[in-house]
N, C-alpha and C positions, 0 to 999 in steps of 0.2 A: 561583611561577607554577604553575597547575594544568595537568595534561596531559589533552588531549582526544583521543579517537580519533574519526576520521571514516570511516565505512565507505561503500564504493561499488563499482560494477562488477557482477560476478557473472555466473553462467551464466544469462542471461536475454536475451530479445529486446529488452528495455529497457536493455541494458547501457550504450549510448552516452548515453542520456538521464540515467541515473544519474550518469555522470561530469560531465555539465553541472550537475546539481543540486549535486553535491559541490563543484565548483570555485567556483560562486556562493557556496555556503555558506562555504567556507574563506576566501574573499576578504573575507567580512563578519564573521568571528569577531574578537572583541577581542584583538588581539595582545599588548596590555599585561598582559592578565589570564591568557590561555591559551596554552600551547604545543601547536600542532597536530601530531598524529601521524596522517598519512594511512594508511589501510588499504584497499588496493585488492585486490579479489578478481578474478583473471583469469578468462577464460572457461573455463580448464581447472581451476578451483577451487583456485587456489593464492593464499594470502594473502601479499602483499608490501607493503612501504612504499616508494613511488617517491621518487626524489630530486627532480626537477623537477615536482612534483605539480600546480602551477597552470598548467602549459603544456599545452594540449590536444594539441600535437604529441608529448608523451611517450607518450600512449595510442595514437597511431598507429604509433609505432615499437615493434615487438615486443621489441626488445633494449634496453629502457629500463634505466638503472641503478636498482638498488633494494637494500633490505635484507630479509632473511627475517624473518617474523613468527612468534612462538611465544606461544600463550596459556597462562597459568599459572592452572589452575582453582582457584577458591576463594581466590585471593590478591589479587584487585583489581589485578593487575599483568600487563603483557605484556613479552615480550623482543623487542627489535628489534636485529637483528644480534647483538652481544655484550652490549648494555646492557639492563638491566631498568628499567622505568618504572612508578611508581605511577600509577594512572589515576583521575581524578576522575569522568569521565563519557564516554559514547559517543554520537555523533550518527549516526542511521541515514539514509543517503542512497540506500539501495537502492531499486530499482523492480522489482516483479515477483518472480519466484522467487529463492531463495537470499538472502532478506533481508526483503522486504516481507511474506512469507508466514509470519513468525513464527520462522523458523529462527535469525535473528540474535539475537532476543530470548532464545531458548533458550540460545544460546552465551554470551551475556552473563550470564545467570542462573548458569550453571555457573562463570563467572569472578568472580561477585559484583560486577559492574560495572553501575552505573546506566545506562540507555539512553533516548534521546528517541524512544520508539516505543510503539505499542500492545502489549498483552500477546500471548503466543503464541496464545491462543484467539481474541482479537479479530482479530488479523492474518490468521490462517489462514481464518477464517470469511469475512471481507471480501474475501479474495483469490479465493474461489470464489463467482462470481456466482449460481449456482443456490442453494446453501446460504444465501447472504446474503439472496436474495429469498424463500426459504422462511421465514426469520426475519422479514422484512418482513411477510409474510401472517400469521404467527402473532401478530404484535403490532399488527395492524390499521394498518400503515404502507402507504399506497397506492403501488402499483407496477403497471406494465403486465402484461398477461397473458403467460405465458411457458411453455415446456416444455423438458425436458432430453432430449438424445439422447446415448448413449454410443457410443464407437468400436465396441465389439463388436456391439451391436445393429444399428448402421448397416451395417457391412460384412457382417453375417450375412444381412441382407435389406433392401437399400436400398429397394426398392419398397414394402414393408410399413411401413418407418419413415417414409417421406415421406407415405404415406397417413395414419398415425397423427398426424403433425404437422398435416396439413391438416384433420383432424377436430376438432383442438383450437384451431387458429388459422386466421384468414382472412388472405390476402395483402393488402398486402405485409408481409414480416416482416424482422427484423434477425437475422443469424446471427453469433454471437460465440464464440470459444474461452472456456471458463468461467474459466480462470485467467490470462488475460493482460490487459495494460493498453495505454495509448497507441494505442488503436484499431487494433492490429495484428491481422490475420486476420479483420477484420470485413467483412461485405458485406450488401447488401440483396437480397432475392429477391422477385420479382413473380409467379412461377409455379413449377411443380414442376422444371422444367429448371434455372432459376436457383437454386433451393433446393439441388439436387444439386450444382451447381458450388460454391456457397457452403459446403456441408458439407464437400466434398473439401478446400477451402482451410483451413477451421477445424480440421479433424482433422489437418492437417499440423503444427498448433502445440499441440494438446491432445487428450486422449482423452475429455474431457467438453465438450459444446457446448450453449450455451443458445440457444434461438430465442425471440425476443420479438415481440409484435405491434408493428408500426411505427407510431408516431404521425407524422402528417404536419402540416406547418405549425405546429409548436410552437416554443416558446422554450426554449432550454437555459439554465438558471440555476444558478450554482455559489456556494457559500458555504464558508468555512472555520471550523473550530471549534478552540479552544485551551483546554486544561485537563485536569484529572484529575477524573473522575466528573461534576463540574459544569463547564460550558464557557462561555467568552465567544465571541461570534459576530463575524466579520468583515464587511466590505462585501459586497454581492452583485456578481456578475459574469455578464455574458451574452457568451459567446464568439460570434464570427462564425458565423452559422448559415445560410449560403447554400444549403445542401443538407441531406438528411436526417441526415447525420452527417459529422463531420470524420475523415478518415483520417489515418494517420501523417504523410504528406507535408504535409497541410493544417495540422497542429498545429505541426510543427517545421522545416519547410523553406521555407514560403512567408511571407516577411516581411510582405507586404501583408495576409494573413489574420490573422497574429498581432497586428499593430498595431491591428486594428479591434476588439479586445475592448472591451466597454463596462462600465465600472465604475459602480455605482449606476444600473442601467437603470430606466427608467420603468415601474414596476408599481403596481397598486392597493395600498392599504394592507392589503386583505384577503389578497391573494396574498403580500405580503411577510410578514405575520403567519403565514400557513400554512407558508411555507418555514422561517421561523425556529423555529416550534414543532416542526416535524418534524425539523429538524436537532438540536435539543436532545433530542428523543425518541430519535433514532438514537444519539446520543452516549451516552445513558444505557443504552439496551437492549443495545447492543454492548459496553458497558464500554470505551469508547475513551479514549485519553489522548494527551498531546502535541498535535501539530498534524495535523489531517486536513482533507480537502476532501470535501464531499458535493455530488453533482451531481443536479439536478432537471430534470424536463421539465414545462413549463407549457403547457396548451392550454385555451383559453376560460377557465373559472374552476376548472379541475381542475389539481391539483399532484400529480405522481408523483415518488417518489424513484427515481433511476436506479441510482446506485452510491455506495459509500463508498470513498475512496482514503486508506489509512492512512498512506502516505508520498507526499504530493502533490509533483508536479514543482515544483522551486525552493522546496519547502517552503511553497508557496502565499503567499510573502512579499508579492507584488503585491496580494493581497487585503486585506492589513493596512496598507498605506500609507495608504489612505483613513481608517483609524482612528488615523492619526498614530503608527503603530508602524513604525519603521524595521527593515531586515532584521537588523542587529546586535542590536537590542532583541528581535526575535522569537527569535533563537538563544539569547540570555541567558535569556529566560523559558522556553524549552524545556528548557534545562539545569536551571534551578531546579525545574521540574515533575518532571523525571526524578529528581533528587535526592530530592525529597519522596516520590515514589512508592516509591523504593527504601527509604527510611526506614520508610515504612508496611509494606512487605513484610518488613523485618527485625524488626518488632515482633510478627509472627505467630509462634506457637508451632509449632516443627517437631520438638521432642524430646518423646517420650512414653515414660516408663519403665514397662516391662511385664516380666512373668516368662514371656512366651510362649516364648522360646528355651530358657530353663532348664527349664520344664515339659515342653517338647517333647523336649528331650534326655533327660530322666528317663523319659518315657513310651516314646520310641523305644528306649532301652536295655532296658526291660523286654520290649518286643515282640520284639527281636532275640535275646533270651537263648535 
């Protein structure tokens, strides 16, 4: 039986959503083939392995029973309590900072453990909405107009900052923390007073804020991609879109809103083809891997890429059911992709024999005589 690490939690505003994704994932892992080792990162950045890891109440109780986790760098092993485990693969269920941003991939690289996640570069780029959209523009991937505001420039001169924004964009606008997800800290502004309020909220979550032109009366369409380099595409999804954007409460606490997601929405063939073509282009340009979700905005005959989620909520399994891929199958394919990617990485040459140190030591010795 192979040992699987499942990572979740973290010091992130999406901490609780990460727990839900992990529990759903762990419930659907093939228990006949894999031994699950839960690795929960507390909000105080302490890696632990909880005992009753499938029970949500475990994470409400701060005094949960657990074992300490130690990573053994370069050995493809971890130490849980007093026992060492050989690790076959790791599954990334982090959302937001301390995981989805590439830090977990870096840690697993040091441990020589394959992981079901995008690379450090792809993860970190897609985590920052401003840099992500800069790359959209550089590759002729359509996105709405936007501008960046930093913490220092805003609080140095708020009036001048708002004036600069108004010169670049017309109201209404959407204000977002650049490095957050789950619609936390997002607000809409119709005038300068509302913009100031929205910026104050956004800067309480991040030091970089993106301000985007607000599309009105648009359709939000999401699609999931699965693969390494080349990707397979899932069904399309249209979330309930009864207002300009869904906030955190809409997404995760209102069952009536959640239940109204439309799978395979009615779209023209032209729009569907545009979305699918852009999804594949994004997957290639950003060097994505594993399972990702790409969110689009459709208005009239125009399609805009909104953002890329490198660790989608619930691993976007609901988008694959329409393709007759069950959750346990999706996990199996993710593991296979991670193993293949790790093997490709291991084929790269990392050693290079040179005389640099020897020659330097001889030269240095002469200089210091």
